[in-house]
C-alpha positions as CSV (number, residue, x, y, z in Angstrom):
1,M,60.1,31.8,125.7
2,A,57.1,29.1,126.3
3,I,58.0,25.9,124.6
4,F,55.8,22.8,123.4
5,S,56.6,20.1,125.7
6,D,55.3,22.9,128.6
7,L,51.6,22.2,127.2
8,P,49.8,19.8,129.5
9,V,48.9,16.7,127.8
10,E,45.5,16.8,126.9
11,L,45.7,20.6,124.9
12,I,48.9,18.6,123.2
13,E,46.5,15.7,122.3
14,E,43.8,18.2,121.0
15,I,46.3,19.9,118.8
16,V,47.5,17.1,117.2
17,G,44.0,15.9,116.7
18,G,43.3,18.7,114.6
19,L,45.5,16.5,112.1
20,C,43.7,13.6,112.5
21,I,41.4,12.9,109.7
22,A,38.9,10.7,111.2
23,C,38.4,13.5,114.0
24,T,38.0,16.5,112.5
25,P,34.4,17.4,110.4
26,I,33.9,16.3,106.7
27,E,34.2,19.8,105.6
28,T,37.8,19.9,106.5
29,R,39.2,16.7,104.8
30,C,39.7,16.6,101.1
31,C,36.9,15.3,99.4
32,Y,33.3,17.7,100.3
33,N,30.7,14.8,99.6
34,S,30.3,12.5,102.4
35,S,29.4,9.6,100.3
36,C,32.0,10.3,97.9
37,N,34.4,6.7,97.7
38,C,37.8,8.1,96.3
39,A,40.3,5.6,94.9
40,E,43.0,8.1,95.5
41,M,43.6,10.2,98.6
42,G,44.2,13.5,97.8
43,P,47.2,16.1,98.9
44,A,45.6,17.9,101.9
45,D,44.5,14.1,103.5
46,L,48.1,12.7,102.4
47,A,49.5,16.2,104.2
48,R,47.7,15.2,107.5
49,I,49.1,11.7,107.3
50,S,52.9,13.3,107.0
51,A,52.5,15.3,109.6
52,L,51.3,12.6,111.7
53,A,54.2,10.5,110.9
54,S,56.7,12.8,111.1
55,L,55.8,13.9,114.6
56,C,56.0,10.3,115.9
57,L,59.4,10.6,114.8
58,T,59.4,13.6,117.1
59,S,59.6,12.1,120.6
60,H,58.2,9.4,122.8
61,H,55.8,11.4,124.4
62,L,54.3,12.3,121.0
63,N,54.9,9.3,119.1
64,N,52.4,7.6,121.8
65,I,50.1,10.2,121.1
66,A,50.2,10.6,117.3
67,T,50.2,6.8,116.5
68,Q,46.5,7.1,117.7
69,H,45.3,9.4,115.9
70,L,47.5,8.3,112.5
71,Y,45.9,5.1,112.6
72,H,42.4,6.4,113.6
73,H,41.9,6.6,110.0
74,V,43.3,4.2,107.0
75,H,43.2,4.3,103.5
76,G,43.6,1.1,101.4
77,Q,46.5,1.9,99.0
78,Q,49.3,-0.4,99.2
79,W,46.8,-2.7,101.2
80,W,49.2,-5.6,101.6
81,L,51.6,-3.4,103.3
82,L,48.5,-2.3,105.5
83,A,47.8,-6.1,106.5
84,R,51.2,-7.0,107.4
85,T,51.3,-4.2,110.2
86,L,47.7,-5.2,111.2
87,L,48.5,-8.7,111.4
88,S,51.9,-8.5,113.4
89,R,50.3,-5.5,115.6
90,K,47.5,-6.3,117.2
91,D,47.5,-3.2,118.9
92,L,47.0,-1.0,116.2
93,A,44.5,-2.8,114.6
94,Q,42.4,-1.9,117.7
95,L,42.9,1.4,116.9
96,I,41.3,1.5,113.3
97,R,37.9,3.5,113.4
98,S,37.7,5.2,109.8
99,I,39.1,3.2,106.5
100,R,38.2,4.0,102.7
101,I,39.4,1.4,100.4
102,G,39.3,2.2,96.4
103,F,39.3,0.2,93.6
104,D,41.8,-2.9,94.0
105,R,44.5,-2.9,90.7
106,G,46.8,-6.3,92.0
107,V,49.5,-6.8,93.8
108,N,52.4,-8.9,92.1
109,E,53.3,-11.9,93.9
110,S,56.5,-11.4,94.8
111,D,55.5,-8.0,96.5
112,C,52.5,-9.8,98.5
113,P,53.9,-10.6,102.3
114,P,53.9,-14.6,103.2
115,Q,51.5,-13.5,106.4
116,V,49.3,-12.0,104.4
117,V,48.9,-15.2,102.3
118,A,48.9,-17.4,104.7
119,Y,45.9,-15.0,106.5
120,Y,44.2,-15.4,103.0
121,N,44.6,-19.3,102.8
122,S,43.0,-19.7,106.2
123,R,40.4,-17.6,106.5
124,H,39.1,-18.7,102.5
125,R,39.5,-22.4,103.7
126,I,37.4,-21.5,107.0
127,Y,34.9,-19.9,104.0
128,L,35.0,-22.8,102.2
129,E,33.7,-25.0,105.4
130,T,30.7,-23.4,105.6
131,L,29.2,-23.8,102.3
132,S,27.4,-26.4,101.2
133,E,29.0,-28.5,97.9
134,N,26.6,-27.3,95.6
135,D,27.8,-23.4,96.8
136,C,31.3,-24.8,97.4
137,N,31.8,-25.6,94.2
138,K,30.9,-22.3,92.4
139,A,32.9,-20.3,94.9
140,I,35.9,-22.3,93.7
141,S,34.8,-21.9,89.7
142,H,35.8,-18.4,90.1
143,L,37.8,-17.7,93.0
144,D,41.4,-19.0,93.8
145,I,44.5,-18.0,94.9
146,N,44.9,-15.9,91.5
147,E,42.4,-13.3,93.2
148,L,44.4,-12.2,95.8
149,Y,47.1,-11.2,93.2
150,A,45.2,-10.5,89.9
151,G,42.7,-7.0,91.0
152,S,39.2,-6.1,90.2
153,G,38.0,-8.1,93.0
154,N,37.2,-7.8,96.8
155,I,39.7,-9.4,98.4
156,Q,42.0,-6.1,99.9
157,I,38.5,-5.5,101.7
158,E,37.7,-8.7,103.0
159,I,41.3,-8.7,104.5
160,L,41.1,-5.7,105.7
161,S,38.2,-5.1,107.5
162,S,38.0,-8.3,109.0
163,L,41.1,-7.4,110.9
164,C,39.7,-4.3,112.4
165,P,37.1,-5.2,115.3
166,N,36.6,-1.3,116.5
167,L,35.9,0.1,113.2
168,E,33.5,2.7,113.2
169,I,33.0,3.9,109.3
170,L,33.7,1.9,105.8
171,E,34.0,3.6,102.9
172,A,34.9,1.1,99.8
173,I,34.5,0.5,96.0
174,I,33.5,-3.3,95.5
175,G,33.5,-5.5,92.6
176,Y,31.2,-8.2,91.6
177,F,30.3,-11.7,93.3
178,E,30.2,-11.9,97.2
179,V,32.1,-9.2,99.5
180,F,32.7,-9.5,103.1
181,R,32.8,-13.6,103.2
182,F,36.1,-13.6,105.7
183,S,34.2,-11.3,108.4
184,A,32.4,-13.7,111.0
185,P,28.6,-12.8,112.2
186,H,28.9,-10.1,115.1
187,S,32.4,-9.5,114.2
188,M,32.3,-6.0,113.6
189,P,29.2,-4.7,116.5
190,H,31.1,-0.9,116.2
191,L,30.2,-0.2,113.0
192,R,28.1,2.5,112.4
193,S,28.3,3.9,108.8
194,I,28.9,2.0,105.4
195,A,29.3,4.0,102.1
196,L,29.8,1.0,99.2
197,S,30.2,2.3,95.5
198,H,30.0,0.0,92.3
199,G,33.3,-1.0,90.7
200,D,32.5,-0.6,87.3
201,T,30.8,2.3,85.0
202,E,27.8,-0.2,83.9
203,L,25.6,-2.8,85.9
204,G,25.1,-2.3,89.6
205,I,25.7,-3.8,92.7
206,N,23.7,-7.1,94.3
207,L,23.0,-6.3,97.8
208,G,22.7,-10.1,98.3
209,N,26.5,-10.7,98.0
210,V,26.8,-7.5,100.6
211,A,24.5,-9.4,103.1
212,R,27.6,-11.2,105.2
213,L,28.8,-7.6,105.9
214,F,24.6,-6.9,107.3
215,C,24.9,-9.7,109.8
216,A,28.8,-8.7,111.2
217,A,27.5,-5.5,111.8
218,P,23.7,-5.4,112.5
219,N,24.6,-2.3,114.7
220,I,24.4,-0.2,111.1
221,T,22.7,3.0,111.4
222,H,23.7,4.8,107.9
223,A,24.0,3.2,104.7
224,L,25.0,4.9,101.0
225,F,25.5,2.7,98.1
226,Y,26.2,3.6,94.8
227,M,24.7,1.9,91.8
228,V,22.6,-0.7,92.9
229,S,20.9,-2.9,90.6
230,S,19.3,-5.5,92.4
231,C,18.7,-6.8,95.9
232,S,18.3,-10.9,96.7
233,K,17.4,-12.3,99.6
234,L,19.3,-10.8,102.4
235,D,18.4,-13.2,105.5
236,A,19.5,-10.4,108.1
237,S,18.2,-7.9,110.0
238,L,19.2,-3.8,110.3
239,P,16.9,-3.1,113.0
240,K,19.1,0.1,114.4
241,L,19.3,1.3,110.2
242,T,17.8,4.8,110.6
243,S,19.0,5.9,107.0
244,L,19.4,4.5,103.7
245,D,20.8,6.2,100.4
246,F,21.1,4.8,96.6
247,Q,22.6,6.8,94.2
248,S,22.4,6.5,90.8
249,S,20.5,2.8,90.8
250,T,17.8,1.1,89.3
251,F,15.9,-1.7,91.2
252,D,12.7,-3.2,90.9
253,G,9.8,-3.5,93.5
254,P,10.3,-7.0,95.2
255,S,14.3,-6.1,95.7
256,L,12.8,-2.9,97.0
257,V,10.5,-4.9,99.6
258,E,13.8,-7.3,101.2
259,I,15.5,-3.9,101.7
260,L,12.5,-2.7,103.5
261,S,11.3,-5.3,105.3
262,T,15.4,-5.5,106.6
263,C,14.9,-2.1,107.7
264,P,12.2,-2.2,110.1
265,N,12.8,1.2,111.8
266,L,13.9,3.2,108.9
267,K,13.5,6.9,109.2
268,T,15.3,8.7,105.6
269,F,15.2,7.0,103.2
270,R,16.4,8.8,99.4
271,Y,16.7,7.3,96.0
272,E,18.3,8.4,92.7
273,M,17.5,6.9,89.2
274,G,20.3,5.4,87.6
275,G,18.6,3.8,84.7
276,A,19.1,1.0,82.5
277,I,22.8,1.3,82.2
278,V,22.7,-0.1,85.6
279,G,19.6,-2.6,86.3
280,D,16.6,-3.7,84.1
281,G,14.3,-3.2,86.4
282,Q,12.5,0.0,88.0
283,F,9.8,0.1,90.4
284,T,7.1,2.4,89.7
285,I,5.6,4.9,91.9
286,P,2.5,2.9,92.7
287,E,4.3,-0.1,93.4
288,A,6.8,2.2,96.0
289,Q,3.4,3.8,97.3
290,D,2.5,0.2,98.6
291,M,5.6,-0.7,99.9
292,F,6.4,2.5,101.6
293,L,3.0,2.3,103.6
294,A,3.4,-1.4,104.5
295,H,7.2,-1.8,105.0
296,A,8.4,1.3,106.2
297,V,5.9,2.4,109.1
298,N,8.9,4.5,110.8
299,L,9.4,6.5,107.9
300,E,9.9,10.4,108.5
301,S,11.7,11.4,105.2
302,L,11.1,10.2,101.6
303,C,12.9,11.5,98.3
304,L,12.7,10.4,95.0
305,E,15.1,11.5,92.7
306,A,15.9,10.8,88.6
307,G,19.2,10.9,87.6
308,D,20.6,13.8,85.7
309,N,19.8,12.1,82.3
310,Y,16.4,11.4,83.1
311,N,12.9,13.5,82.6
312,W,10.2,12.9,85.7
313,E,7.8,12.6,82.9
314,E,9.3,10.0,80.8
315,D,10.4,7.4,83.9
316,W,7.5,8.4,86.9
317,D,4.5,9.7,86.6
318,A,4.0,12.8,88.1
319,A,0.4,13.0,89.0
320,E,1.0,9.3,91.1
321,A,4.0,10.9,92.3
322,N,2.0,13.7,94.4
323,E,-0.6,10.7,94.7
324,M,2.1,9.2,96.8
325,G,3.0,12.4,98.6
326,R,-0.2,12.8,99.8
327,Q,-0.7,9.4,101.1
328,L,2.6,9.4,102.7
329,A,1.7,13.3,104.1
330,E,-1.1,11.6,106.0
331,R,1.5,9.6,108.0
332,G,3.7,12.1,108.9
333,V,6.1,11.7,106.4
334,R,7.9,14.3,104.4
335,N,7.7,14.0,100.9
336,L,10.5,15.3,98.8
337,H,10.3,13.7,95.0
338,R,11.4,15.8,92.2
339,A,12.5,15.4,88.7
340,R,15.8,15.9,88.6
341,R,18.6,16.4,91.0
342,Q,19.5,20.2,91.5
343,N,23.2,20.6,91.7
344,A,22.9,24.1,93.8
345,K,25.0,23.6,96.6
346,G,28.1,22.5,94.2
347,T,27.7,18.8,95.3
348,L,30.5,16.7,94.0
349,S,30.4,13.7,91.8
350,K,30.6,10.3,93.5
351,A,32.6,8.8,90.9
352,N,35.2,11.0,90.9
353,C,35.5,13.9,93.5
354,T,37.6,16.5,91.1
355,L,35.3,16.3,88.5
356,A,32.8,19.4,89.6
357,A,30.7,21.6,88.4
358,A,32.0,25.1,90.4
359,Y,34.6,25.7,92.8
360,S,34.7,24.5,96.1
361,Y,35.8,27.0,98.3
362,Y,36.5,26.2,102.7
363,I,38.9,27.2,104.7
364,S,38.5,25.7,108.6
365,F,40.0,26.5,111.6
366,S,40.5,24.8,114.7
367,N,38.0,25.9,117.6
368,S,39.8,27.5,120.8
369,T,43.2,26.5,122.1
370,I,45.2,27.6,125.2
371,A,48.8,28.9,124.9
372,W,50.7,28.4,128.5
373,V,52.9,31.3,129.2
374,R,54.7,31.1,132.9
375,G,52.6,28.7,133.8
376,K,49.0,30.3,133.4
377,A,46.4,29.1,130.8
378,V,45.7,32.2,128.7
379,G,42.4,31.7,126.1
380,V,44.4,32.1,122.9
381,R,42.9,30.7,119.5
382,H,45.8,28.9,117.8
383,L,46.0,30.3,113.8
384,L,46.6,26.2,112.6
385,F,44.4,26.3,109.3
386,R,43.5,23.0,108.4
387,R,43.3,23.1,104.5
388,T,42.6,25.4,101.5
389,Q,41.9,23.4,98.1
390,F,40.5,24.2,95.3
391,Y,38.4,21.9,92.9
392,S,38.1,23.0,89.1
393,D,36.3,21.8,86.1
394,A,38.7,19.4,85.4
395,N,41.5,19.1,87.8
396,A,42.1,20.0,91.7
397,S,44.8,21.9,92.1
398,E,46.1,22.9,95.6
399,Y,46.2,26.7,96.8
400,N,49.3,28.3,97.4
401,T,50.0,28.3,100.9
402,R,52.1,31.2,101.0
403,E,49.7,33.1,99.4
404,H,47.1,32.1,102.0
405,E,49.7,32.8,104.8
406,E,49.8,36.6,103.6
407,W,46.2,37.1,103.1
408,F,45.7,35.3,106.7
409,R,48.6,37.5,107.9
410,N,46.7,40.7,106.5
411,A,43.7,39.4,107.3
412,V,44.2,39.0,111.5
413,S,47.1,41.9,111.8
414,P,44.5,44.9,113.4
415,P,44.0,42.8,116.3
416,F,47.5,42.5,116.8
417,S,48.7,45.8,115.6
418,A,50.5,48.1,118.7
419,E,48.4,50.8,117.5
420,N,45.7,49.1,118.9
421,P,45.1,49.2,122.9
422,G,42.4,47.1,123.4
423,F,44.4,43.9,122.2
424,P,48.0,42.5,123.9
425,P,50.6,42.9,121.6
426,V,51.1,38.8,120.2
427,D,54.0,37.4,118.2
428,V,52.2,35.2,116.4
429,H,53.7,32.8,113.8
430,V,51.2,31.3,111.6
431,R,52.9,28.6,109.4
432,S,51.5,25.8,107.8
433,T,50.8,22.5,109.2
434,F,50.9,20.7,106.0
435,S,54.8,20.9,104.9
436,R,56.3,17.7,103.0
437,N,59.3,18.5,105.2
438,R,60.0,15.6,107.5
439,R,60.4,18.0,110.4
440,V,57.3,19.4,110.1
441,G,57.4,18.0,114.0
442,Q,59.2,20.8,114.9
443,R,57.3,23.3,112.9
444,L,54.5,22.3,115.1
445,I,56.0,22.6,118.3
446,S,56.6,26.6,117.0
447,L,52.8,27.4,115.5
448,I,52.4,29.7,118.7
449,T,55.8,31.9,119.8
450,I,54.9,34.3,122.7
451,N,57.9,36.3,123.8
452,E,58.7,35.9,127.3
453,D,58.6,39.2,128.2
454,Q,54.9,39.6,127.3
455,E,52.3,39.6,129.8
456,L,48.9,38.1,129.0
457,D,46.7,37.7,132.7
458,N,43.4,39.1,130.7
459,T,41.5,36.4,128.9
460,R,39.2,38.5,128.0
461,H,41.6,40.2,125.4
462,S,42.2,36.9,124.1
463,R,38.8,36.0,123.7
464,Q,38.7,39.4,121.6
465,I,41.6,38.6,119.3
466,G,39.7,35.0,118.7
467,K,36.5,36.3,117.9
468,A,37.7,39.0,116.0
469,I,39.9,36.7,114.3
470,A,36.4,34.2,113.4
471,T,34.3,37.1,112.4
472,Q,36.9,38.1,109.6
473,I,37.1,34.8,108.6
474,E,33.2,34.1,108.5
475,T,32.6,36.8,106.5
476,Q,35.2,35.8,103.7
477,I,33.7,32.4,103.6
478,I,29.9,33.9,103.3
479,T,31.3,35.6,100.8
480,S,32.8,33.1,98.7
481,K,29.6,31.4,99.2
482,K,27.7,34.0,97.7
483,N,29.9,34.9,94.9
484,E,29.9,30.9,94.0
485,E,26.0,30.7,94.1
486,G,25.3,33.1,91.7
487,R,27.6,32.0,89.5
488,Q,25.9,28.2,90.0
489,N,22.6,29.9,89.3
490,E,24.0,31.4,86.2
491,V,25.2,28.3,84.9
492,E,21.6,26.5,85.4
493,K,19.9,29.4,83.7
494,M,22.1,29.1,80.7
495,R,21.7,25.1,80.7
496,L,17.9,25.6,80.8
497,E,17.7,28.2,78.0
498,M,19.9,25.5,75.9
499,K,17.8,22.8,77.0
500,E,14.3,25.1,75.8
501,N,15.5,26.2,72.0
502,C,16.7,22.6,71.9
503,N,13.1,21.2,72.4
504,Y,11.9,24.3,70.1
505,K,13.8,23.0,67.1
506,W,13.1,19.5,68.2
507,K,9.2,20.5,67.9
508,K,9.7,22.6,64.8
509,R,11.4,20.2,62.7
510,G,8.3,17.7,63.7
């Protein structure tokens, strides 16, 4: 019987990499929305981390491979323990490529490691030395050693981001006041993508408080912000930033000018209005037209949307928007302004990914891998399914793994049937890689079991097996998506009918 240790190192790395959150497509993660900054990790992501941790305990060989993927993506839960590890293990800090940091709820003074306290004091002292006397007094007035323990601030973001020199993706929920104070200019040269959300239900982010991040990471290419209310002087330049997305935001014309001036090579700009609960100043369509024509010379795509709670006619004039679209079209800009965001694709809420208007269903299988039989490489698609997750209107519940395995066995049984001479008889055991058993390492090893007396010299047959499986899975996914789109269209139709009825009643009363 073929054993896992007989596989080449490259193949083992590919299989273990299937559990890495940072190395897999966004659709296979807990949240389907790439812009979501969930405060908590979902069950599927936690199971992946648990599986990688279990592999680290299986053998020295797997420990070296799995550790790299275990630290590719980290989360800010219990950030003080993660910071202690990164301070003592610089080699692990070098491995981090992606980090997600939720809202800081504080830490007990007795639980915070002394190494973290010492690091905070040293970085805080360096930060104060860079300020003028007036600015230093302002900083001390609302920030002191208590901010390390109190929570509701940005300490966890500042400490963790400053410890990850090779960081490429940063997702965080930030509070009020200045953030990224511990990041020196050009200290994050590999950072490419950021997604920052406001940590409150009202008001919003002043991008001036994030200016130190722009100086530390001048190579950012994609940025998303949730609830931005203003933008003071940035004193930074982001020449490589090409995609900018503002969701549920409200800011005025001068703020828009400052943003566009900072991003001279911007190609895609998307803006969703958040309303008065976010900010008290909103740029007008004529202002936007002049600013985009003057400061966004490389713009290719523009999307302006009123939020779900606002009507286009009340906030922005449709005629002015059409005129702006015509002016920008002459410059080759694709204008996608519309009155209300149509949520027909089931995009999940940015504030809470578990609150969705419809079910989201996705099954992802890994690409073709190779099973070694008697020293020969055979192209057999391994049946390692990533995750199956349902998001309901009020909660998120994990799909029953045993039921899924039973469905999958029935779905793929014809290609492996002994009555079908077109396919070789292969004994394939499908097992969930997300078992909470600490011995998941041994389970992963037995994902594919092939009897020693079976000959699989015909690679063409193996490819036919993989193609047949992929076709059946694709059909199942397409059917599920079509059913989901039909349900969402019915919901949208009912909502519009209710709105028309309400408008009719109000007109009748008037």
